[in-house]
N, C-alpha and C positions, 0 to 999 in steps of 0.2 A: 504494499499499499504506499502511496505517495502523499506525505503529509505536508510537503512544501507548498503545494497549491492551495491548501486549506488555511493559510495564515489569516488570523482576524475573524474566522468563521464562528468561533466560540464567543467573541466579543458581540458579534452581530446578533447571536441568539440571545445574549444577556439583554441587549438594548431592546430587542423585539419583546421579549418576555416582560421586561419592566414597564415598556409602553402599554401592554396589554393589561398588566395588573393595575397600572395607574388609571387607565381609562375605565376599568371595571369598578375600581374604588370610587372614582368621581361619579359614575353613574349610580352607584349604590348610595352615596351620600345625597345626591340630587333626589333621588326617589324617596329617601326616608325624610328629607325635609318636606317634600310635597305631602307625604302621608301624615306627618305631624301637623301640617297646617290644615289639611282636610279634617283630621281629628278634632282639632281646636275649633274649627268652624261649626263642626256638628255638635260639639258640647254646647256652645253658645246657642245654637239654634234649639237644641233640646231644652235648655233652660228657659228660652223665650216661649216655647211651646207650654212648658209647665206654668209659667207665669200667666200666659193667656188664658189657659184653662182655669187657673185660680181665680182670675178676674170673673169668669162666668160663675164660678162657685160662690163668690162674693155676692154676686146678684141674687143667686138662689138662697144663699144665707139670709140676705136682708128681706127677700120675700117671705121666707119662712118665719122670721121675726114679726114683721108687720108690713104688709102690702101697702096699706094706707099711709103709714108713716114714712116709709124709706123710698118706695118706688111710684106710687100713684101721683105724688106731688112733685117729682122731679121735672125740672125745665127740659122740654123736648129738645133733643139734639145738643144739649150742653155737653161739654167735655168734663168728666169727672175723673179724679184721682182716688182709687180706693185706698183707704187708710185703716190700720187696725188700731183700736184703742185697747191698750193692755189693761187698763184698770176695769173697764166694763166687759172685756173680752168679746167685744163686738166690732164689725166692720162698719165704716160709714164712708160717705162720698164726699170728698172735699173739691173745691173749685181751684184750688191752688196745689201746686206740686210741691212735696217735701224734699225732692231731690231723686236722683237716680237710684234704682234698686241695685245693690251690689256695685254701685259706681259705674254701671254699665247700661241697665235697662230703664226705660220710662213706660210705665203702663198707664193706660187710660180706659175708661169705660164710658160709652155713650149709650144713653137711654132714650129710645125713640118711640113715639106713639105708633100705634098699629090701627089701621083702617081695614074695615070689612065691607064687602058688597052687601048692601041692605037686603038682596034677595037670596044669594047663594051662601052668604056667610063666609066666602073665601077671602082671604088677606089680598088686598089691592092697594095701589098707591093712593095717597090722599088726594090726588087730583082726579081720580077716577069717577065717573058718573055713578052716583048711588053709594059713594063711599061714605061710611059712617065710622066715627071713632069707637073703638073698642077699649073701654076704660080698664078692662081686667086683663089685657095683654100688652106687653112691651117687647120691643126688639132691642136686645142687648149686643153691643159691639165690644169686645175686649181686644184692644190693640196694644202690642208691645213693639217698642222701637229701640234700636241700639246701633252702635257703630256709625258708619258714614251712611246713614239713611236706610239701613235695612229694617224691615218691619214684618210683623206677622199679625194676622187679625183672625178673630173667630167671632161668628154671629150665631145667635140662637134667640128663639122666642121663649119667653117666660109668661106664666099666667098666674093670676091670683087663685092659686090652687086651693088654699085653705079658707078663702073668704075673710081674710083678717085685714 
């Protein structure tokens, strides 16, 4: 075998192997950074979903305590901030925000009047012909905003289930 023509071939193999390993490590680092960013975003979205659901539960809790006191008299389409009173262990709706939840999230509740068709009793827009205000039903919108304008919103209807 003639080794005189193979000078530097071992060095070339080392350089190629080093390049392949370096590129693989760079790609692995980039993929893990993307994965951590996606996980972080998903955690924030999950927290926002829980806070929005909690907003709906706040409205249900207030309904259960007293529809006439807490929801029947709310200004239609006003933006409220749900706050918890630790002394009375009850939720209430405030017109002013006390600050971001966990320094990240801003949660609001909007309580809207509901109108029904006078004939079919279906829910219709207020401007529909034959629309009549249903004082025993409200449309609740729970919205959570965070970051650079990201938001999540859940809407549901609640009724004066207990006649209170």
